[in-house]
C-alpha positions, 0 to 999 in steps of 0.5 A: 498466484506467485507471479501476482504476489511477486508483482505486488511485492515489487510495487510495495517495495517501491512504495516503502522506498518512496515513503522512506525517502520523501519529505512532507506531511504524511498525507503528502507522502501517501499522495506522492506514493500513489502517483509515483509507485504503482501501488494503485495498480494492485488489486485485492485479487492479486493476493491469496485469500487470507491475511494478506488480502485482508491487510491490503483491503484494510489499507485501501479501505482507509484511502478509498480505492474506488477512484483517484479523485475520491482517493485524494480527498480521503488522504487529504482529510486524514489526520496525521496520526491516521496517515502515519498508521496507513504508512505503517500498514503499507510497510508491514504488508510489504514485509509480510508479502516478502515473507510469504514469497520466501516461504513459497520458494 
């Protein structure tokens, strides 16, 4: 599980970096992040049961993780406020995963 969580941490760090450095609408940032960071390759089973998995599911549930075309439609339909909240959740999850990995050393 630690190896999977480490991979998740790396993808989340890339996503946070992308979101911090990119410009445009929150929706454009989320769309670009999905295409450019590997966040879409993370699955709920990569997280241990508990809050990290629940937080990941909360994020992907808002963006609809079933297929890329539907994913893009859901992001495009988000309000700016909702898209900003998803970005905040991604950043928070990245921090939480990093802390969880630190606690497992």
